[in-house]
C-alpha positions in Angstrom: 336.9 20.0 86.7 339.5 19.9 89.5 338.0 16.8 91.1 337.4 15.1 87.7 340.8 15.8 86.2 342.3 12.4 87.3 339.2 10.6 86.0 339.4 12.3 82.7 343.1 11.3 82.3 342.2 7.7 83.2 339.4 7.6 80.6 341.7 9.2 78.0 344.3 6.5 78.6 341.7 3.7 78.4 340.7 5.1 75.0 344.3 5.2 73.9 344.2 9.0 73.7 347.6 10.7 74.3 347.5 13.5 77.0 349.9 16.1 75.9 351.8 18.0 78.6 353.3 21.4 77.7 355.0 20.6 74.4 356.6 22.0 71.3 355.8 21.3 67.7 358.8 19.6 66.0 357.5 19.0 62.5 354.4 18.6 60.3 354.5 16.2 57.3 352.0 15.4 54.6 349.0 17.3 53.2 345.5 18.3 54.5 343.5 15.3 55.5 346.6 13.1 55.6 349.5 14.5 57.7 351.6 13.5 60.6 352.5 15.9 63.5 355.7 15.3 65.6 355.4 16.8 69.0 358.1 16.8 71.7 356.3 16.4 75.1 357.9 18.0 78.1 358.1 16.3 81.5 355.2 17.2 83.8 356.8 15.9 87.0 353.3 15.6 88.5 351.2 12.5 88.3 348.0 13.6 86.6 346.1 10.7 88.1 346.8 12.1 91.6 346.6 15.8 91.1 343.3 17.4 91.9 344.3 20.9 90.9 343.5 22.2 94.4 346.3 24.7 94.2 347.7 24.1 97.7 351.2 23.3 96.2 351.4 26.6 94.5 350.5 28.4 97.7 353.6 27.1 99.5 356.0 27.0 96.6 358.8 29.4 97.5 360.1 29.9 93.9 358.6 32.6 91.6 359.5 33.1 88.0 358.2 35.0 84.9 355.0 33.7 83.4 356.1 33.2 79.7 352.5 32.3 78.8 351.7 35.9 79.5 354.8 37.1 77.7 356.7 37.7 81.0 354.3 40.4 82.1 353.3 38.6 85.3 354.9 36.1 87.6 354.0 32.6 88.6 355.3 29.8 90.9 357.6 27.0 89.7 354.6 24.7 90.1 351.7 25.8 88.0 348.9 25.1 85.6 350.2 25.7 82.1 347.3 27.9 81.0 343.8 28.5 82.3 342.0 26.3 79.7 344.5 23.4 80.1 342.9 19.9 80.0 343.5 18.1 82.2 343.8 21.0 84.7 346.6 19.5 86.7 349.8 21.1 87.7 353.3 20.8 86.3 356.7 21.7 87.6 359.3 23.6 85.7 362.9 22.5 86.0 364.9 25.3 84.3 368.4 26.4 85.2 368.2 30.1 85.9 370.9 32.4 84.5 372.4 33.1 88.0 373.0 29.4 88.5 374.5 29.1 85.0 376.9 31.9 85.8 378.0 30.4 89.1 381.4 28.7 88.6 380.3 25.7 90.7 376.6 25.8 89.7 375.1 26.6 93.1 371.3 26.6 93.0 371.0 30.3 93.7 367.3 30.4 93.2 366.6 27.7 95.7 368.6 29.2 98.6 367.4 32.7 98.0 363.8 31.5 97.9 364.4 29.6 101.2 365.9 32.6 102.9 362.9 34.7 101.7 360.6 32.0 103.3 362.6 32.1 106.6 364.0 28.6 106.1 367.6 29.6 106.8 368.8 26.1 107.8 367.6 24.7 104.4 369.2 27.7 102.6 372.6 27.0 104.2 372.3 23.2 103.4 371.7 24.0 99.7 374.8 26.2 99.6 377.0 23.9 101.7 376.3 20.8 99.7 377.9 22.5 96.7 380.3 24.9 98.3 382.5 24.1 101.3 383.2 27.9 101.8 379.8 29.7 102.1 381.1 32.3 104.6 384.3 32.9 102.5 382.4 33.2 99.2 379.8 35.4 100.8 382.6 37.9 101.4 385.1 37.6 98.6 383.4 36.0 95.6 383.4 38.1 92.4 379.7 37.2 92.1 379.1 36.6 88.3 375.6 35.5 89.4 374.7 39.1 90.1 375.8 40.1 86.6 373.4 37.5 85.2 370.5 38.3 87.5 367.4 39.2 85.5 366.0 41.6 88.2 366.0 45.2 87.2 368.0 45.7 90.4 370.2 42.6 90.9 369.6 40.6 94.1 372.5 40.8 96.6 373.2 37.1 96.2 376.6 37.0 98.0 375.1 39.1 100.8 372.4 36.5 101.3 375.0 33.7 101.1 377.0 35.5 103.8 373.8 35.9 105.9 373.1 32.1 105.7 376.7 31.3 106.6 376.8 33.6 109.6 373.4 32.4 110.8 374.7 28.8 110.8 378.0 29.9 112.4 376.1 31.4 115.3 374.5 27.9 115.9 377.8 26.5 117.0 377.8 22.8 117.3 374.3 22.6 115.7 375.6 23.8 112.4 375.1 21.6 109.3 377.9 19.4 108.0 377.3 17.1 105.0 377.1 13.4 105.8 380.1 11.3 104.9 379.5 8.4 102.6 380.5 4.8 103.3 384.2 4.3 103.6 385.9 3.0 100.4 389.1 1.8 102.1 391.2 4.0 99.8 393.3 7.1 100.6 394.1 10.3 98.7 396.9 12.7 99.4 396.5 16.3 98.4 399.4 18.8 98.1 398.4 22.3 99.2 395.6 23.5 101.5 394.4 26.4 99.5 390.8 26.7 98.4 391.2 24.1 95.6 393.0 21.6 97.8 390.5 22.0 100.6 387.5 21.8 98.3 388.9 18.6 96.8 389.4 17.2 100.3 385.9 18.1 101.2 384.2 16.3 98.4 386.5 13.3 98.4 385.8 12.8 102.1 382.0 13.0 101.4 382.6 10.3 98.8 384.2 8.0 101.4 387.9 8.4 100.8 390.5 8.9 103.5 392.1 12.2 102.8 395.4 13.7 104.0 396.3 17.3 103.0 399.9 18.3 103.0 400.7 22.0 103.6 404.2 23.6 103.7 403.0 26.7 105.7 402.2 26.8 109.4 398.4 27.3 108.9 396.0 25.9 106.3 394.1 28.1 103.9 396.6 29.1 101.2 395.7 32.5 99.6 392.5 32.7 101.6 394.6 33.0 104.8 397.8 34.7 103.5 396.6 37.0 100.7 393.2 38.4 101.8 393.2 41.0 104.5 391.4 40.5 107.8 388.9 43.3 107.2 387.7 41.5 104.0 387.9 37.9 105.2 388.0 37.5 109.0 390.3 34.6 109.9 387.7 33.3 112.4 385.3 32.6 109.5 388.0 30.8 107.5 389.0 28.8 110.5 385.5 27.6 111.2 384.9 26.5 107.6 388.2 24.6 107.5 387.2 22.9 110.8 384.0 21.8 109.2 386.0 20.1 106.5 388.2 18.5 109.1 385.0 17.2 110.8 384.4 15.1 107.7 387.6 13.1 108.7 390.1 15.1 106.6 393.6 15.2 108.1 395.7 18.4 107.4 399.5 18.2 108.0 400.9 21.7 108.2 404.6 22.5 108.0 405.1 19.6 105.6 406.6 20.0 102.2 
């Protein structure tokens, strides 16, 4: 069946037979012997003509989730066969937003970076965090972590602790640490007043988009409340300094002592 699955799909298409991926029933109209069924088909994200159902993809998939076909009593990978008797027996990929990501104020893909840390891919975990958040080391220490409140585990995963681990791992790499690529220059400039977390985050993403960015800060050092309101034991200044330097490395200019 595994080897023949693509051929079965091809034959079905030639015969104008619709292959239904995991789907939901929308409506039934008419009467017995003469009715119409409306079905909403979900995206498979796998080409059934190429999938041989060998299962190698599921072996290396780092993401585990509840198997709702078995009423959540077991787990499965994010890439899976919908149920044992499925025809064609080819894999599909779920693309669901987990509650931890929904709870994150900036929508960081928590499941992805936690799974990569579990698999030992620390560089990839940091990249996933840094692409959405210019302050991984800061948030790993001072975030109020609503993601943990939304975690479905019986004992919530220490999500900020893992984020802090990934940030500190990358910090230890020195010059080899990951910094997002800057887009093609637009030839336009943006001025930002204030170098607190909001101003620096705006500068980070505008620079990635290709703008020339200048941040104006009245105080002697950048960072705003991150620098002047959070004590050293909670947020070491060296961590903040490094993450601000990573933003500067994108081409952002910060002018301190400037009202």
